[in-house]
C-alpha positions in Angstrom: -35.5 7.2 44.5 -34.1 10.3 46.1 -34.7 8.8 49.6 -32.6 5.7 48.8 -29.6 7.6 47.3 -27.5 10.5 48.1 -28.9 12.7 45.4 -30.7 16.0 45.2 -33.4 16.6 42.6 -34.4 20.0 41.2 -37.8 20.3 39.6 -38.2 22.7 36.7 -41.8 23.2 35.3 -40.9 23.5 31.6 -38.1 23.0 29.0 -37.5 26.7 28.6 -36.5 27.1 32.2 -34.4 23.9 32.0 -32.2 25.7 29.5 -31.1 28.3 32.1 -27.3 28.4 32.2 -27.2 29.0 36.0 -29.2 25.9 36.5 -27.3 23.7 34.1 -24.0 24.7 35.8 -25.2 23.2 39.1 -26.4 19.8 37.9 -24.8 16.5 36.8 -27.6 15.2 34.6 -31.2 15.8 33.7 -34.4 13.8 33.3 -37.2 15.0 31.0 -40.7 13.9 31.8 -42.9 15.0 28.8 -46.3 16.5 29.4 -49.4 14.3 29.0 -50.2 13.7 25.3 -46.9 15.1 24.0 -46.4 12.0 21.8 -49.5 11.5 20.0 -52.6 12.6 21.9 -51.9 16.3 21.9 -52.5 18.6 19.0 -49.8 19.2 16.3 -49.0 22.7 17.7 -48.2 21.3 21.1 -46.0 18.6 19.6 -44.1 21.1 17.6 -43.5 23.3 20.6 -42.3 20.3 22.6 -39.9 19.2 19.7 -38.5 22.8 19.5 -38.1 22.8 23.3 -36.1 19.6 23.2 -33.8 20.9 20.4 -33.1 24.1 22.4 -32.5 22.0 25.5 -30.1 19.7 23.6 -28.1 22.7 22.5 -27.8 24.0 26.0 -26.8 20.6 27.3 -24.0 20.3 24.7 -22.7 23.7 25.8 -22.4 22.5 29.4 -21.2 19.0 28.4 -24.3 17.3 30.1 -26.2 14.3 29.0 -29.8 13.8 29.9 -32.6 11.3 29.6 -36.1 11.6 28.1 -38.9 9.4 29.1 -40.9 8.4 26.0 -43.0 5.5 24.8 -41.9 6.1 21.3 -38.1 6.6 21.0 -38.3 7.2 17.3 -40.1 10.5 17.9 -37.1 12.0 19.6 -35.5 14.4 17.1 -32.3 13.0 15.6 -30.5 16.3 16.3 -31.1 15.8 20.0 -29.8 12.2 20.4 -26.2 13.1 21.2 -27.4 15.1 24.3 -30.7 13.3 25.2 -31.1 9.5 25.4 -34.7 8.0 25.3 -35.8 5.7 28.1 -39.0 3.7 28.4 -41.6 4.7 31.1 -41.7 1.0 32.0 -38.1 1.3 33.3 -37.9 0.4 37.0 -36.7 2.9 39.5 -33.5 1.0 40.1 -32.7 0.8 36.3 -33.5 4.5 35.9 -31.2 5.4 38.8 -28.5 3.2 37.3 -28.6 5.2 34.1 -28.6 8.6 35.9 -25.8 7.6 38.2 -23.7 6.4 35.4 -24.1 9.7 33.6 -23.3 11.5 36.8 -20.2 9.4 37.5 -18.8 10.0 34.0 -19.2 13.8 34.1 -15.9 14.4 36.0 -14.1 12.3 33.3 -15.8 14.5 30.6 -14.5 17.6 32.4 -11.0 16.2 32.4 -11.3 15.3 28.7 -12.5 18.9 28.1 -9.5 20.2 29.9 -7.1 17.9 27.9 -8.9 18.9 24.7 -8.4 22.6 25.5 -4.7 22.0 26.1 -4.4 20.0 22.8 -6.2 22.8 20.9 -3.8 25.4 22.3 -0.9 23.1 21.4 -2.4 22.5 17.9 -2.8 26.2 17.3 0.8 26.9 18.3 2.1 24.0 16.2 0.0 25.2 13.2 1.5 28.7 13.6 5.0 27.1 13.7 4.2 25.0 10.6 3.1 28.2 8.8 6.3 30.0 9.8 8.5 27.0 8.7 6.6 26.8 5.4 7.2 30.5 4.8 10.9 30.1 5.6 11.2 27.1 3.3 9.5 29.1 0.5 12.0 31.9 1.0 14.9 29.4 1.1 13.7 27.9 -2.1 13.5 31.3 -3.8 17.0 32.2 -2.6 18.4 28.9 -3.8 16.9 29.3 -7.2 18.2 32.9 -7.4 21.7 31.4 -7.4 21.0 29.2 -10.4 21.7 30.6 -13.9 19.0 33.1 -15.0 19.8 32.6 -18.7 21.8 29.9 -20.5 24.7 31.0 -22.7 24.6 30.6 -26.5 27.9 30.5 -28.3 28.0 29.8 -32.0 26.0 26.6 -32.7 26.0 25.3 -29.1 22.9 25.3 -27.0 22.0 24.2 -23.5 18.7 22.9 -22.0 17.9 22.4 -18.3 15.5 20.3 -16.3 15.4 21.2 -12.6 12.7 19.6 -10.4 13.3 19.8 -6.6 11.6 17.1 -4.5 10.7 19.6 -1.8 11.0 23.3 -1.3 14.8 23.2 -0.9 16.8 20.9 -3.3 19.9 18.8 -2.8 20.6 19.2 -6.5 22.4 22.1 -8.1 23.8 23.0 -11.5 25.6 25.7 -13.4 26.4 26.7 -16.9 28.8 29.6 -17.3 31.2 31.1 -19.8 34.8 30.7 -18.7 36.2 32.8 -21.6 35.4 33.6 -25.2 35.7 30.0 -26.3 35.1 27.8 -23.3 32.0 27.0 -21.2 31.9 25.1 -18.0 28.9 23.2 -16.6 28.2 20.8 -13.9 25.4 18.9 -12.0 26.0 18.1 -8.4 23.8 16.2 -5.9 24.2 16.5 -2.2 23.0 13.4 -0.4 19.4 13.5 0.5 17.2 16.6 0.0 15.8 19.3 2.2 17.5 22.0 4.3 20.8 20.2 5.1 21.3 19.2 1.4 20.2 22.6 0.2 22.8 24.3 2.4 25.5 22.0 1.1 24.6 23.0 -2.5 25.4 26.6 -1.6 28.8 25.6 -0.4 29.3 23.5 -3.7 28.5 26.6 -5.8 31.3 28.6 -4.1 33.8 25.7 -4.1 33.5 24.8 -7.8 36.2 26.8 -9.5 36.7 26.4 -13.3 38.9 29.4 -13.8 41.6 31.0 -11.6 42.2 34.7 -12.1 45.7 36.1 -11.3 47.5 39.4 -11.8 48.8 38.4 -15.2 45.6 36.8 -16.6 43.6 33.6 -15.9 44.1 29.9 -16.0 41.4 27.4 -16.9 41.2 24.5 -14.4 40.9 21.0 -15.9 37.7 19.1 -14.9 39.7 16.5 -12.9 41.4 19.2 -10.9 38.0 21.0 -10.3 36.7 17.8 -8.7 39.9 17.3 -6.7 39.7 20.8 -5.3 36.0 20.4 -4.5 36.7 17.1 -2.8 39.4 18.7 -0.7 37.2 21.6 0.3 34.5 19.2 1.4 36.7 16.8 3.4 38.3 19.7 5.2 34.8 20.7 6.5 34.7 17.3 8.4 30.9 17.1 7.8 28.9 14.9 10.2 26.3 12.3 9.4 28.0 11.0 6.2 27.2 14.1 4.2 28.7 13.5 0.8 28.2 14.8 -2.7 28.3 13.4 -6.2 29.0 15.6 -9.2 30.0 15.7 -12.9 31.8 18.7 -14.3 32.4 19.3 -18.0 34.2 21.9 -20.0 33.3 22.6 -23.6 35.7 24.1 -26.2 33.4 25.8 -28.7 36.1 26.0 -31.4 36.6 22.3 -31.7 33.5 20.7 -30.0 35.9 18.9 -27.6 34.4 18.2 -24.1 36.6 17.4 -21.2 34.8 16.1 -18.1 35.4 14.4 -14.7 32.9 12.5 -12.6 32.7 12.0 -8.8 30.3 9.2 -7.8 27.7 10.7 -10.1 25.6 8.9 -12.9 27.8 8.6 -16.0 27.1 11.2 -18.6 25.4 10.1 -21.9 26.6 10.8 -25.4 23.9 11.0 -28.0 24.9 10.8 -31.7 23.1 12.7 -34.5 21.2 9.5 -35.4 20.0 8.9 -31.8 22.5 6.3 -30.7 23.1 6.6 -26.9 26.2 5.6 -25.1 27.0 5.9 -21.4 30.5 7.5 -21.1 32.0 5.7 -18.2 34.8 6.9 -16.1 36.0 6.4 -12.5 35.7 8.8 -9.6 34.7 8.3 -6.0 32.2 10.3 -3.9 33.1 13.9 -2.9 33.8 14.6 0.8 34.7 11.1 1.8 38.5 10.5 1.1 40.8 13.6 1.0 43.3 11.9 -1.3 40.7 10.8 -4.0 41.7 11.6 -7.6 39.5 12.3 -10.5 40.8 11.7 -14.1 39.8 14.0 -16.9 38.2 12.2 -19.9 37.5 13.6 -23.3 34.9 13.1 -26.0 34.3 14.9 -29.3 30.9 16.5 -29.8 30.1 16.5 -33.5 27.3 18.5 -35.2 23.8 17.2 -34.2 25.1 15.4 -31.1 24.3 15.9 -27.4 26.1 15.4 -24.1 23.8 14.9 -21.1 24.5 15.3 -17.4 21.8 14.2 -14.9 21.3 13.4 -11.3 20.3 10.0 -10.0 16.7 11.2 -9.4 16.2 10.9 -13.1 17.9 7.5 -13.6 14.6 5.6 -13.7 13.4 7.9 -16.6 16.6 7.4 -18.6 17.8 3.9 -17.9 15.5 0.9 -17.9 17.8 -1.7 -16.7 21.5 -2.8 -16.3 23.2 -6.2 -16.7 25.7 -6.2 -13.9 27.6 -9.2 -15.3 28.5 -7.8 -18.7 28.1 -4.1 -17.9 25.4 -3.5 -20.6 22.4 -1.3 -20.1 19.1 -0.7 -21.7 17.8 2.9 -22.1 14.2 3.6 -21.4 11.9 3.6 -24.5 10.7 7.2 -23.9 14.3 8.4 -23.6 15.4 6.6 -26.8 12.4 7.8 -28.8 12.8 11.5 -27.8 16.4 12.2 -27.2 17.2 12.6 -30.9 15.0 15.7 -30.9 16.5 19.1 -30.1 17.8 19.5 -26.5 15.0 21.8 -25.6 12.3 19.5 -27.1 13.8 16.5 -25.3 13.8 18.3 -22.0 10.2 19.4 -22.6 9.2 15.7 -23.3 11.0 14.6 -20.2 9.2 17.1 -18.1 5.9 16.0 -19.6 6.7 12.3 -18.9 7.5 13.1 -15.3 4.2 15.0 -14.9 2.3 12.0 -16.1 4.1 9.6 -13.8 2.2 8.4 -10.7 3.5 10.3 -7.6 4.9 13.2 -9.6 3.5 15.7 -7.1 5.6 14.1 -4.4 8.8 12.8 -6.0 11.2 10.8 -3.9 14.3 12.6 -5.1 15.4 15.8 -6.8 15.7 15.6 -10.6 18.2 17.6 -12.6 19.5 17.3 -16.2 21.8 19.5 -18.3 21.9 18.8 -22.0 24.7 20.3 -24.2 23.8 20.3 -27.9 25.9 21.0 -31.0 23.5 22.1 -33.7 23.6 20.4 -37.1 25.6 22.3 -39.7 
């Protein structure tokens, strides 16, 4: 066979010497001719040594990316651990057929070398990308902690008024933000705002919102409370002046509570309508007009008023929670149906309702990877 083809054969007397690294670096393929009796006629010790030698040779061939052939009458005796590096061939194979297999292995070796090179490049790129992913993840975790540090650390309690919060970002950085703060001795302001989308861009916009929502103006001679409609108007003007690209807009609902009377004044800007819950659990969506923030500079936002009686609640929420609160809407007559879980739990205390809402979210399919941020602020006037 060597005389008929441009090929050089190297003879090695045993499997141990065939494992030599210097030898394997010089060859394209390898043919194992087992010793007489290695597959049945020899004693068990000889067969075990031969099997061990094949396994060691297969390991060496893998290291050098070489495939070899083993002549055997019984292919099933070839150890399974060797078959990715050594392929069995029958001793009845003709010289031309044997050469065809050897030459095929030889011709494919340069391609395997190229694949190895490409694989090495991909591994380097993968390692670099993995490092970058780790760095991005660390930065997002830090951004998340910083964003949450700007949220209220404790909710105010004045007289018989209580607040409860649900805040569930869809990713590390949230496009939702909220605040509950005392404006003076008798007034509290609160809002829920939702920057379009979620992630870094929306998260950065929430930081701007927090600075631009002004419920009280302090002057040399005292302070002035800003009505909710004017708060939204000022925020809209600040956003439109930024001339944000890519249709970055915001929805929000701002409310101001007078703790002496229970009167709530609020304004809404493209946000889900707040919900008024009576002491006996009757729920009503308090509807008012108001366009998106950051779109039209001359948009106006009327201030509406409701009276919060003892045992009642006023709920602000972002659209990520709408499926948990509203079951359906009839667009023709404007009526809506509240979700059963919401109706059956909202008559409980504000804190208990928020806890039940969080539990329901956790039991929902896909809760570990929500599609949108979820935020709710509940204002409750305790029963007398």
